[in-house]
N, C-alpha and C positions, 0 to 999 in steps of 0.2 A: 504494499499499500505506500503511495508516495505521500510524503510529509507535507508538503505544500498543497495547503488547501486551496488554492488558487488554481493550482493544475489537476486539481479533482473532480468527477463528474457528480454530478446529482446523485444518483444510485451508493457513490462510493460513500459521502456526506453521510446518506441518511444513515447506510448499513453499518457506519461507524460510530454514529451516535445511537444509535439501537443498540449495539452492542458492547457501548459503553453502561448504558443504562442498566443492560444484564448483568454486565458485571460488576457493580456498582453493587446492586440488588444480592449478585452473590456474596462479594464481601459483608453486605449488612446481615445475609443469614447467617454468615458465618461468627459474627461478631454478635449478634443474637445465641447463639451455640454456645460461644463461649463463656458468655455471661449464664446461661442457662446452666451450664457444665460447672463454673465455680459454684454456682447457688447449690446445686446440687451436693456438692460437696463439701460447703460450710454447712448444710443441713443436715447431713451424713454425722459431719462432725458436732453441731451443738446440740441437733435432735436427737441423731441415733438414726435417724432414715433419710434414706436418699427423695429427691421429689419423685414422686410416681410417673413414670413411662418417659423421663429423662432421655434414655436410650432412644426408645422411639424417635422422640422427635430429632435428638441427634443424628441417629441412622437417615430419616427421611431428607433433614435439610442439607445433611451433607452429600447426598446424593444431587438434591437439585441445585445447590452453590456449583458443587463441579460443571454440571451441565452449562448453568449461566456462562461458566467461564470461558466455554469453546469458539464461540463467534469470535471474540474479542481477541483471542490467542491467536485465531488462526490468521485476522486481519492485519496482526502486527508480527505475522510471522514467529510467532511465541514456539511452534512446535518442536520437540525435539528433531532433529538431523543428524542421522547416522551417514556423517561424509567418508569417512574411512577408503570405499572402494572408489570413492568419485574425487579424491583429492588430487588427480593427477589428468582427470578428464578436461574435455574443451569446455569452454565456458556455454556454448552450444549444445553441446550433450546435457550440461547440469540443468540448462533450462528448459531442455525437452523433458528431461526426467523430472525437474520442480510441476510440470507440468502434467505429468501421468500421476504424481502425487495427489494433485488436486482433484484429480479425474477420480481416482481410488479412493481417496478420501471422501469422495462426493456419493461414490456407492455406499461406503459404509455407511454415513450420514441416513441415507435415503432408507438403507434396510434396518439399522435401529429405530428411525420415528416409523416406519410401519410395524415393528415388532412393539416398541412402545406403543402407538395407538391400539393395540389390539389385545394388548397385555391391561392396558385401562381399561380397555370395554369389559374385559373378563372382569375384571375386580369389581366392576360398576356391577355388572350382571349378579355375582356372586356374593354380592356386598360385604367382602370381606374386609375388616379391621382391625387395626395393631390391637394385639391384647388387654393392654392397662388402659390407654386413653382412648380406645375404639375409634379411632382419627380412621377415616374409610382409607384403604389402601390406595384407592383411583386418585385422589386428590396430589399425590406425589405425582402422578404420571402428566399431568394438564402441564405445568411449567418445564419439566421437562423436557416434553413433545415441542414446546413452545421455543424451548432453547433450541433444538436439533432443529426447528423450522427455518431459524436464523442462521443455523450454523449453514444448512443447505444453500441458503440465498447468499450466505458469504462464500461458499466454496463455489457454487455456479459463476458468481461474480468474479472470481479471483481466476479461476479455469478462462471465462471468456476474456476479460483483461490480459493473462499473459498467452492466451494464444492470438490474441489481436497483436499483440507486441509481437510475438515471436514472427508472425506472417509478415510485419513489418519493416524485420530486421531488426529491431529496436530495443531490444532485451535481453 
């Protein structure tokens, strides 16, 4: 993603802004979960029992937060790259491999979204909930699916952008 806002398309700006919102939301969720965990530990020390269902909320919240970070991470090229095999490859080959990586990641994200939707619908139909707090399990699938949808949009955009740059010989 280009850092100069004057050279970014409207779609790029919108995807970046929305990805930032999701990443900040993920950070706020993790912060709240940290406060919850500290409160539960303090409750265990002071009262002798932890907060009921704290681990259920931490489990669901961490999953939601992790998926919320993915679109922004991808836009900022924050994914781990193993370049051991491509250290001596030409720049052109590296660009083609990057594009292939975007496309493979896009396929994986589509597959994950499909399975998340089916899993969420299954949990909704079965009325499954957490053991202690009775939080419906399908609730966690909604924000994760939205994060995956945004990830798919960012992956499609970056693949299209990189393919266009490759075709023009500019990247």
